[in-house]
C-alpha positions in Angstrom: -0.2 0.1 0.0 1.4 3.5 -1.0 2.0 5.6 1.8 0.5 9.2 1.4 3.0 11.8 2.3 2.0 14.2 5.2 3.8 17.4 4.0 0.7 19.1 3.0 -2.6 20.5 4.6 -6.4 19.5 4.3 -8.5 22.1 2.7 -11.3 23.5 5.1 -14.6 23.6 3.0 -15.8 26.5 5.4 -13.1 28.7 4.4 -13.8 28.3 0.9 -17.3 29.1 1.6 -16.4 32.3 3.5 -14.1 33.1 0.6 -16.8 32.7 -1.9 -19.3 34.6 -0.2 -16.5 37.6 0.1 -16.4 37.5 -3.9 -20.0 37.4 -4.0 -20.6 40.3 -1.8 -17.5 42.2 -2.3 -14.8 42.0 0.5 -14.7 46.0 1.1 -15.0 48.3 3.7 -18.4 49.4 4.9 -19.0 52.4 7.4 -20.5 51.4 10.7 -23.2 53.3 12.5 -22.0 56.3 14.2 -18.5 58.0 13.6 -16.0 56.5 11.3 -12.6 58.0 10.7 -10.7 57.5 7.5 -7.8 58.6 5.3 -8.5 58.5 1.5 -5.5 57.0 -0.4 -4.0 58.6 -3.4 -4.2 57.0 -6.9 -3.0 53.5 -6.9 -0.5 53.6 -9.8 1.8 56.4 -11.1 -0.1 57.0 -14.5 -3.5 57.1 -12.7 -4.3 61.1 -12.1 -7.8 60.4 -10.0 -8.1 58.5 -6.8 -11.4 57.3 -7.5 -12.9 55.0 -10.2 -16.4 55.2 -11.6 -18.7 52.1 -11.9 -22.2 51.7 -13.1 -23.8 48.8 -11.3 -26.8 46.5 -11.1 -27.3 45.0 -7.6 -29.2 42.0 -6.6 -28.9 40.1 -9.8 -30.2 36.6 -9.9 -31.1 34.5 -6.9 -27.6 34.9 -5.5 -28.0 38.8 -5.7 -24.7 39.3 -7.4 -23.5 42.9 -8.1 -23.0 43.1 -11.9 -21.4 46.1 -13.8 -23.8 47.4 -16.4 -22.4 46.2 -19.9 -23.9 49.2 -21.8 -21.8 51.4 -19.5 -18.7 49.0 -19.4 -18.1 48.6 -23.3 -20.9 46.1 -24.2 -23.8 46.3 -26.5 -26.4 44.2 -24.8 -26.7 44.1 -21.0 -29.0 41.0 -19.7 -29.4 42.7 -16.3 -30.8 45.9 -18.3 -33.2 43.5 -20.3 -34.1 42.0 -16.6 -35.1 45.3 -15.3 -37.0 46.2 -18.5 -39.0 43.0 -18.2 -40.0 43.8 -14.7 -41.2 47.4 -15.7 -43.0 46.3 -18.7 -45.0 43.9 -16.4 -45.9 46.6 -14.4 -44.1 45.0 -11.2 -42.9 47.4 -8.6 -39.0 46.5 -7.8 -38.6 46.1 -4.0 -35.5 46.4 -1.9 -34.3 42.8 -2.7 -35.3 42.8 -6.6 -32.7 43.7 -9.2 -32.0 47.5 -9.5 -31.6 49.6 -12.5 -28.0 50.5 -13.3 -26.7 53.0 -10.6 -23.7 55.2 -10.7 -21.1 54.8 -8.2 -17.4 55.5 -7.3 -14.8 53.2 -5.7 -11.7 54.7 -3.9 -9.0 53.3 -1.6 -9.1 54.3 2.2 -7.5 53.3 5.6 -9.9 52.8 8.6 -7.9 54.9 11.2 -10.1 52.9 14.0 -8.6 49.6 12.7 -5.3 50.6 10.6 -3.8 47.1 11.0 -5.9 46.3 8.3 -4.2 48.6 5.8 -5.7 50.2 2.8 -9.3 49.0 1.6 -11.4 49.8 -1.2 -15.0 51.2 -0.8 -17.6 51.7 -3.3 -19.5 54.9 -2.7 -22.8 56.6 -4.0 -23.2 60.0 -4.9 -23.7 61.6 -1.5 -20.3 60.6 0.0 -18.5 61.5 -3.2 -20.1 64.9 -3.5 -19.0 65.8 -0.1 -15.3 64.4 -0.5 -15.1 66.5 -3.8 -16.2 69.6 -2.0 -13.0 69.2 0.3 -10.8 68.1 -2.6 -11.4 71.3 -4.7 -11.6 73.8 -1.9 -8.5 75.9 -1.8 -8.1 75.7 2.1 -7.7 71.9 1.5 -6.3 71.2 -1.7 -5.5 67.2 -2.3 -7.0 65.4 0.4 -5.0 62.3 -0.5 -1.5 63.9 0.0 0.8 61.4 1.9 2.3 64.3 3.6 -0.3 67.2 3.6 -3.5 65.2 3.4 -6.6 65.4 5.6 -8.3 62.7 7.8 -11.9 62.5 7.1 -14.7 61.8 9.6 -17.8 60.0 8.1 -21.0 59.7 10.5 -23.6 57.4 9.3 -27.0 58.0 10.9 -29.6 55.4 11.4 -31.3 53.6 8.3 -33.8 56.2 6.7 -32.0 59.4 8.1 -31.6 62.3 5.9 -28.9 62.9 5.2 -27.6 59.4 5.9 -23.9 60.5 5.8 -22.2 63.7 7.4 -18.6 64.1 6.2 -16.2 66.4 8.2 -12.2 67.1 7.2 -9.8 67.4 10.0 -8.8 71.1 10.8 -5.3 70.6 10.1 -3.1 68.5 7.6 -1.2 65.5 8.7 1.3 63.1 6.9 0.2 59.5 6.9 0.8 57.5 10.2 2.3 54.4 8.1 4.0 54.7 4.7 3.5 51.1 4.1 -0.3 51.8 3.4 0.7 53.3 0.2 2.3 49.6 -1.0 0.3 47.4 -3.2 -3.0 49.9 -3.1 -5.9 47.8 -4.5 -6.5 48.5 -8.6 -9.9 50.0 -8.7 -10.1 49.3 -12.2 -10.5 45.6 -11.4 -12.9 46.1 -8.3 -15.7 44.2 -10.3 -15.8 41.2 -12.7 -17.2 42.7 -15.8 -19.3 39.6 -16.9 -20.2 39.1 -20.7 -23.8 39.0 -21.9 -24.0 35.2 -21.5 -22.5 35.1 -18.2 -25.2 37.6 -17.1 -27.9 35.3 -18.3 -26.2 32.5 -16.5 -26.2 34.6 -13.2 -29.9 35.4 -13.5 -30.6 31.8 -13.8 -28.7 31.1 -10.4 -25.9 29.2 -12.1 -22.5 29.4 -10.1 -20.8 31.7 -12.6 -18.4 33.1 -9.9 -16.9 29.7 -8.9 -14.3 30.0 -11.7 -13.1 33.3 -10.4 -12.8 31.8 -7.1 -10.5 29.2 -8.3 -8.5 31.3 -10.4 -7.9 33.6 -7.7 -6.9 30.9 -5.2 -4.3 29.4 -7.8 -3.1 33.2 -8.4 -2.3 33.3 -4.5 0.0 30.3 -4.6 1.7 30.7 -8.2 5.2 31.9 -8.2 5.6 35.3 -10.1 8.3 34.9 -12.9 11.5 37.0 -12.3 11.2 40.7 -13.6 13.7 40.9 -16.6 15.7 44.1 -17.3 14.1 45.9 -19.9 15.7 48.4 -22.4 15.1 52.3 -21.8 12.0 53.4 -23.3 12.1 55.8 -26.2 8.5 56.8 -25.9 5.6 57.0 -23.6 2.8 54.5 -23.9 -0.5 56.1 -24.0 -2.3 56.3 -20.8 -5.0 53.9 -20.1 -8.3 55.9 -19.5 -11.2 54.9 -17.5 -14.4 54.3 -19.4 -16.1 57.5 -20.4 -19.3 58.0 -18.6 -22.4 58.9 -20.1 -23.9 62.3 -20.4 -23.3 65.6 -22.1 -19.8 66.9 -22.2 -19.2 70.6 -21.4 -18.5 73.0 -24.0 -14.9 73.6 -23.0 -14.1 69.6 -23.4 -11.0 69.1 -25.1 -10.1 73.0 -25.4 -9.2 74.6 -22.1 -8.0 71.9 -19.5 -6.0 73.1 -16.5 -5.0 70.8 -13.6 -5.1 73.7 -11.1 -8.6 74.7 -12.0 -11.1 73.6 -9.3 -13.7 73.2 -12.1 -11.6 70.9 -14.2 -10.5 68.8 -11.1 -14.1 68.2 -10.0 -15.3 67.5 -13.8 -16.3 63.9 -14.5 -14.7 64.4 -17.9 -11.5 65.9 -16.6 -9.2 63.0 -17.4 -10.4 62.3 -20.9 -10.4 66.1 -21.5 -6.7 66.5 -20.5 -5.8 63.7 -23.0 -7.9 65.6 -25.7 -6.0 68.7 -25.0 -2.8 67.1 -25.0 -2.8 64.0 -27.2 1.1 63.3 -27.7 2.5 62.8 -24.2 6.2 63.8 -23.6 8.8 61.3 -23.1 10.1 61.3 -19.6 13.9 61.2 -18.8 15.2 58.0 -17.9 18.2 57.6 -15.2 20.0 54.5 -14.4 20.8 55.8 -11.0 19.1 54.4 -7.8 16.0 55.9 -6.8 15.8 57.5 -3.2 13.9 55.9 -0.5 11.2 58.5 -0.5 10.6 57.8 -4.2 6.9 58.0 -4.9 5.8 58.0 -1.1 6.9 61.8 0.0 6.7 63.8 -3.0 6.2 67.8 -2.1 6.3 70.2 -4.8 7.8 72.8 -2.1 10.5 71.0 -0.8 13.9 72.2 -1.8 15.1 68.4 -2.0 12.3 67.6 -4.4 13.1 70.5 -6.3 16.7 69.5 -7.0 16.0 65.7 -7.4 16.5 64.3 -10.9 13.6 61.6 -10.2 11.0 64.4 -9.8 9.4 63.9 -13.1 8.9 59.9 -12.5 7.9 60.7 -9.0 4.9 62.7 -9.6 6.2 66.3 -10.9 3.3 67.8 -12.8 3.6 67.9 -16.5 
């Protein structure tokens, strides 16, 4: 009889169920009733210029109540979830709290719960109310960039009881402060991958109650144990790759679109079309200088436009110096 080696563990079905439910519901931060103190994180990559990412979602899709991005808003030509909503409405049925929802706009951003800082950076999907209040601080000249690692602001989010108006009340700290832990900036969640964009056929399967997400569970579990290939040295770039833009939201573009973008203008900073407008105004990005010298320890962490050290640093363009 062959002896079975004992140098491996045994999978716990309850852990697999917990992980599956997290994928179904979204393993993301949620504000608790009462006072929540958070710090909003800066963009998750060097070529990303906004700290939020817009999504348009259907909630409660299928018997398992999956959250599904609307295909009509995210690159598709048909959306099975939208067709299901239309079918409900054509029958004269009134959608309840547990029924599938029409496509709803939302935004995701990364934050650290300062009441539980050991968890590190987490993603949060927000509705219009919280985003509107955060943007008021972000474009206000007395605050500026609330996500700045050196001079940003802690935010207090107070959640009232269900049905309260307003449900959320936001306040910014009186004084700016540096991040308490620079490690929070390492490996920030990629918000452009916060949700799985299902195909039309996959949406139809979800509506029937099929277990479409199981394969994503398996792929994610395999990705956690597979070794990553060693990085190979790349030749110095001769040109800058075009920036990957978020999907352009629906709606009427302002008259100034593609003509008068200014990064220092609060109206441009708050505009939903700002990223696309900047590219339209500057279609040919400038190549950044490349150096072979080792980067300083503060690289991409403590950038400060007013710091004499940053002004003299040869890495200031790669570190975040405005174009």
